[in-house]
LOVONU-442965 format. One record per residue (C-alpha): residue number from 1; x, y, z. Coordinates in steps of 0.02 Angstrom, whole numbers, plus 50000, padded with zeros to 5 digits. Last residue first. Layout:
% LOVONU-442965
   nr      x      y      z
  NUM      X      Y      Z
...
END
This chain:
% LOVONU-442965
   nr      x      y      z
  414  53578  51688  46793
  413  53628  51853  46877
  412  53804  51907  46853
  411  53921  51959  46979
  410  54024  52123  46956
  409  54187  52113  47050
  408  54273  52283  47068
  407  54450  52335  47036
  406  54553  52489  47097
  405  54551  52675  47082
  404  54623  52692  46906
  403  54490  52564  46852
  402  54479  52374  46828
  401  54310  52293  46822
  400  54300  52106  46837
  399  54152  52016  46759
  398  54076  51843  46801
  397  54037  51690  46701
  396  53999  51512  46744
  395  54014  51379  46613
  394  53921  51218  46583
  393  53979  51123  46431
  392  53857  51039  46320
  391  53911  51123  46157
  390  54097  51180  46155
  389  54126  51360  46195
  388  54125  51535  46110
  387  54123  51700  46203
  386  54040  51867  46167
  385  54042  52013  46282
  384  53896  52139  46295
  383  53880  52301  46387
  382  53717  52380  46443
  381  53718  52563  46480
  380  53582  52644  46593
  379  53510  52819  46585
  378  53447  52950  46707
  377  53373  53116  46656
  376  53395  53258  46786
  375  53283  53412  46806
  374  53115  53323  46800
  373  52982  53306  46669
  372  53106  53215  46555
  371  53129  53091  46698
  370  52952  53028  46665
  369  53030  52922  46519
  368  53108  52810  46650
  367  53283  52722  46644
  366  53321  52794  46467
  365  53433  52688  46359
  364  53616  52660  46311
  363  53649  52509  46206
  362  53792  52388  46162
  361  53905  52492  46271
  360  54067  52544  46191
  359  54225  52468  46272
  358  54340  52572  46378
  357  54479  52450  46394
  356  54432  52269  46344
  355  54467  52095  46401
  354  54383  51929  46344
  353  54422  51747  46363
  352  54490  51767  46546
  351  54518  51598  46627
  350  54457  51508  46783
  349  54493  51322  46820
  348  54401  51187  46914
  347  54467  51012  46939
  346  54372  50855  46982
  345  54335  50816  46798
  344  54359  50975  46702
  343  54252  51112  46779
  342  54242  51283  46690
  341  54244  51460  46760
  340  54244  51608  46637
  339  54308  51778  46677
  338  54257  51922  46565
  337  54372  52070  46603
  336  54318  52248  46597
  335  54425  52401  46584
  334  54379  52574  46652
  333  54375  52750  46584
  332  54201  52738  46515
  331  54166  52845  46363
  330  54051  52990  46394
  329  53888  53007  46300
  328  53869  53186  46242
  327  54021  53159  46126
  326  54103  53328  46089
  325  54045  53402  45924
  324  53903  53500  45993
  323  53731  53542  45920
  322  53629  53651  46045
  321  53449  53605  46082
  320  53324  53753  46074
  319  53145  53741  46143
  318  53002  53848  46069
  317  52820  53839  46121
  316  52685  53918  46013
  315  52509  53955  46067
  314  52366  54004  45951
  313  52249  54126  46035
  312  52085  54080  46127
  311  52153  53905  46150
  310  52074  53752  46071
  309  52146  53734  45898
  308  52317  53805  45855
  307  52433  53731  45984
  306  52603  53724  45897
  305  52766  53657  45970
  304  52928  53711  45893
  303  53084  53616  45922
  302  53238  53720  45878
  301  53398  53627  45832
  300  53542  53742  45867
  299  53702  53775  45779
  298  53870  53774  45876
  297  53934  53619  45791
  296  53874  53621  45608
  295  53725  53518  45553
  294  53730  53424  45390
  293  53602  53439  45251
  292  53411  53447  45261
  291  53343  53273  45220
  290  53494  53163  45272
  289  53527  53288  45412
  288  53357  53253  45488
  287  53390  53064  45474
  286  53551  53083  45565
  285  53467  53195  45696
  284  53348  53046  45736
  283  53205  53119  45838
  282  53117  53011  45970
  281  52947  53034  46043
  280  52884  52991  46220
  279  52695  53011  46255
  278  52631  53116  46397
  277  52524  53228  46282
  276  52492  53170  46104
  275  52591  53236  45960
  274  52537  53278  45781
  273  52678  53286  45649
  272  52672  53432  45536
  271  52626  53390  45359
  270  52611  53227  45257
  269  52792  53174  45266
  268  52804  53206  45450
  267  52935  53076  45521
  266  53078  53139  45414
  265  53041  53317  45471
  264  53095  53446  45343
  263  53180  53589  45424
  262  53132  53773  45425
  261  53273  53903  45441
  260  53300  54021  45591
  259  53448  54146  45567
  258  53555  54164  45722
  257  53716  54187  45616
  256  53779  54015  45674
  255  53621  53949  45602
  254  53462  53912  45704
  253  53391  53753  45616
  252  53200  53735  45634
  251  53082  53589  45667
  250  52892  53574  45673
  249  52782  53490  45802
  248  52590  53480  45816
  247  52464  53496  45954
  246  52277  53487  45920
  245  52177  53533  46073
  244  52066  53392  46140
  243  51924  53470  46242
  242  51963  53579  46392
  241  52141  53551  46454
  240  52191  53414  46574
  239  52305  53494  46701
  238  52490  53547  46699
  237  52490  53494  46515
  236  52634  53388  46453
  235  52752  53378  46304
  234  52876  53244  46252
  233  53054  53228  46189
  232  53190  53103  46158
  231  53340  53156  46049
  230  53440  53045  45939
  229  53628  53064  45893
  228  53718  53095  45731
  227  53739  53283  45747
  226  53777  53260  45940
  225  53656  53337  46060
  224  53653  53469  46196
  223  53515  53518  46315
  222  53461  53344  46357
  221  53307  53227  46369
  220  53187  53356  46295
  219  53034  53440  46374
  218  52893  53544  46306
  217  52778  53612  46439
  216  52599  53670  46414
  215  52521  53776  46552
  214  52334  53788  46570
  213  52212  53931  46589
  212  52024  53914  46613
  211  51918  54059  46558
  210  51797  54088  46701
  209  51616  54046  46711
  208  51464  54157  46684
  207  51401  54049  46539
  206  51497  53885  46525
  205  51666  53825  46464
  204  51743  53999  46441
  203  51873  54000  46305
  202  52050  53931  46339
  201  52209  54027  46388
  200  52371  53938  46359
  199  52524  53974  46466
  198  52699  53934  46390
  197  52836  53816  46455
  196  53009  53766  46395
  195  53113  53626  46462
  194  53281  53546  46441
  193  53346  53399  46542
  192  53512  53389  46640
  191  53615  53232  46606
  190  53638  53064  46684
  189  53764  52952  46595
  188  53897  52971  46731
  187  53782  52882  46856
  186  53772  52729  46734
  185  53961  52718  46737
  184  53964  52694  46923
  183  53825  52566  46907
  182  53918  52464  46774
  181  53798  52349  46680
  180  53813  52172  46611
  179  53773  52064  46467
  178  53857  51898  46426
  177  53823  51813  46262
  176  53884  51633  46228
  175  53915  51571  46056
  174  53921  51384  46010
  173  54076  51287  45951
  172  54109  51124  45857
  171  54185  51221  45711
  170  54083  51228  45547
  169  54083  51134  45388
  168  54017  51219  45232
  167  53860  51159  45140
  166  53735  51251  45251
  165  53824  51416  45224
  164  53785  51522  45377
  163  53725  51700  45403
  162  53750  51755  45581
  161  53641  51809  45721
  160  53644  51939  45860
  159  53485  51954  45970
  158  53454  52137  46012
  157  53329  52199  46142
  156  53262  52376  46136
  155  53156  52460  46268
  154  53007  52558  46211
  153  52928  52715  46282
  152  52764  52771  46200
  151  52689  52832  46367
  150  52543  52707  46381
  149  52563  52694  46569
  148  52436  52831  46601
  147  52313  52732  46502
  146  52303  52592  46631
  145  52123  52630  46687
  144  52045  52478  46595
  143  52167  52329  46578
  142  52284  52315  46425
  141  52445  52371  46511
  140  52563  52453  46384
  139  52747  52413  46423
  138  52834  52425  46257
  137  52965  52296  46195
  136  53060  52332  46030
  135  53144  52177  45978
  134  53290  52183  45857
  133  53343  52019  45776
  132  53520  52063  45722
  131  53611  52001  45570
  130  53799  51984  45545
  129  53870  51919  45384
  128  53967  51760  45402
  127  53912  51686  45239
  126  53876  51821  45109
  125  53710  51906  45107
  124  53580  51902  44959
  123  53541  51721  44987
  122  53476  51761  45161
  121  53337  51878  45104
  120  53287  51776  44951
  119  53276  51619  45057
  118  53174  51709  45188
  117  53055  51779  45057
  116  53027  51600  44990
  115  52999  51530  45160
  114  52870  51662  45199
  113  52780  51637  45036
  112  52773  51447  45075
  111  52715  51475  45254
  110  52580  51603  45207
  109  52634  51786  45194
  108  52738  51915  45292
  107  52894  51866  45377
  106  52876  51783  45549
  105  52870  51809  45733
  104  52830  51676  45861
  103  52803  51692  46051
  102  52813  51546  46173
  101  52772  51570  46361
  100  52729  51389  46394
   99  52555  51425  46454
   98  52528  51557  46321
   97  52591  51447  46176
   96  52483  51294  46220
   95  52565  51141  46147
   94  52534  51022  46006
   93  52612  50850  45967
   92  52576  50755  46131
   91  52631  50565  46124
   90  52812  50626  46133
   89  52796  50684  46312
   88  52750  50861  46361
   87  52876  51006  46349
   86  52948  51100  46491
   85  53043  51240  46395
   84  53223  51244  46453
   83  53316  51316  46304
   82  53369  51150  46235
   81  53191  51086  46251
   80  53133  51215  46130
   79  53267  51162  46013
   78  53229  50978  46021
   77  53039  51002  46005
   76  53063  51116  45859
   75  53169  50991  45768
   74  53049  50847  45804
   73  52900  50953  45748
   72  52787  51018  45884
   71  52629  51098  45818
   70  52592  51263  45915
   69  52432  51313  45995
   68  52354  51487  46022
   67  52444  51555  45869
   66  52589  51676  45875
   65  52610  51760  45707
   64  52686  51927  45774
   63  52747  52012  45615
   62  52927  52020  45558
   61  52993  52187  45490
   60  53150  52195  45375
   59  53275  52334  45403
   58  53418  52356  45283
   57  53569  52470  45324
   56  53682  52332  45379
   55  53572  52183  45424
   54  53431  52220  45537
   53  53287  52097  45560
   52  53144  52178  45651
   51  53023  52131  45788
   50  52888  52228  45879
   49  52821  52179  46049
   48  52675  52268  46144
   47  52681  52215  46327
   46  52537  52201  46447
   45  52467  52052  46358
   44  52625  51956  46409
   43  52553  51954  46586
   42  52400  51862  46528
   41  52478  51688  46563
   40  52510  51736  46744
   39  52322  51750  46771
   38  52207  51902  46787
   37  52347  52034  46770
   36  52339  52157  46908
   35  52237  52312  46933
   34  52256  52420  47093
   33  52201  52585  47009
   32  52380  52650  46999
   31  52438  52483  46923
   30  52505  52332  47015
   29  52641  52260  46911
   28  52640  52069  46890
   27  52780  51949  46921
   26  52938  51927  46817
   25  52866  51900  46643
   24  52977  51762  46557
   23  52995  51740  46372
   22  53020  51604  46247
   21  53056  51655  46071
   20  53031  51579  45897
   19  53090  51658  45738
   18  53001  51614  45576
   17  53058  51639  45396
   16  53076  51455  45356
   15  53268  51453  45356
   14  53342  51336  45229
   13  53445  51479  45144
   12  53539  51497  45310
   11  53517  51582  45476
   10  53636  51560  45625
    9  53621  51563  45817
    8  53701  51394  45827
    7  53535  51316  45777
    6  53392  51438  45784
    5  53234  51365  45872
    4  53248  51477  46022
    3  53284  51658  46056
    2  53266  51707  46239
    1  53161  51848  46307
END
């Protein structure tokens, strides 16, 4: 996805409350049953997109307001053209959003209400304040038979923005954002998963038949967690159980004196949270502490899975995660240099506008939610460097990694 229709990646009080994106779906994914998207334009239907504006501790949701056609104003035409959208000639004033891969998100309400809310939102922030457009993209194929892919896993994309004062002058510069990964560091992020399994006996399904037995397994992405971290979890049956057993999750704190104490779940205000098999869920330990008080290193967070309806006897699965002070995500021991190549006339020069030892990754995410069912959970870290350059200049970027064992060239795609 690429953010368009935002001049210099800024928002001011004249913002209309709409963010426009262009996207690219790289090919179709053949599902287990052999299904493929009917046409290239329907590939986006396999993705569930949710957008939020994040500024400090405030989160504002924007709804998907994409219409089948989009009216091209002169400003929108110029901005979409600047990001490479193949627009028709000036005699055409509307375009098909699906064919041109355009997606729009906006604040709630009609255009006037949306603009008023945008003005109120931006007016409450000082010029220069950082705002992120955070997109959660979840792969959920819409064709029949694709239910196994609806695992609840979402990848997060962040688009940095700044609040601007429309009456103040600005430098003739535009930002450039460079993202890259370090395969060696990604391998260091892998961790052993945690599991707990319990058998469940179900009643006879027909006269003279046997009582089927199933095994339910609760899995977490790691065995240790920091007090301010997040924890991904899921549960699975070894085979589909009879009926649709109700499965709920509760939380406990195991103190240093080994006393279990019930915790309030911030995601279950109306009672124990109900979970579905094969779906990925995330627990924010920071949110749990906000409701229940701080964790102490050495304590354990106990995940308790209850299966009360369906089996002959209620089934309880308990899985303990140890709270530790040492970071569970190791810091990289390498340095990274952003190299920029520019052409000036017939001469080409290379410079290093950014250099950092052991930078923090912009995001660390799971490679595959199915890893929780195995013994090792893989992760990937995405780093971001920011550069500023003059509009209209064409630059090429690459990254040089420097480590105690030498240096590595990391070429960038696109």
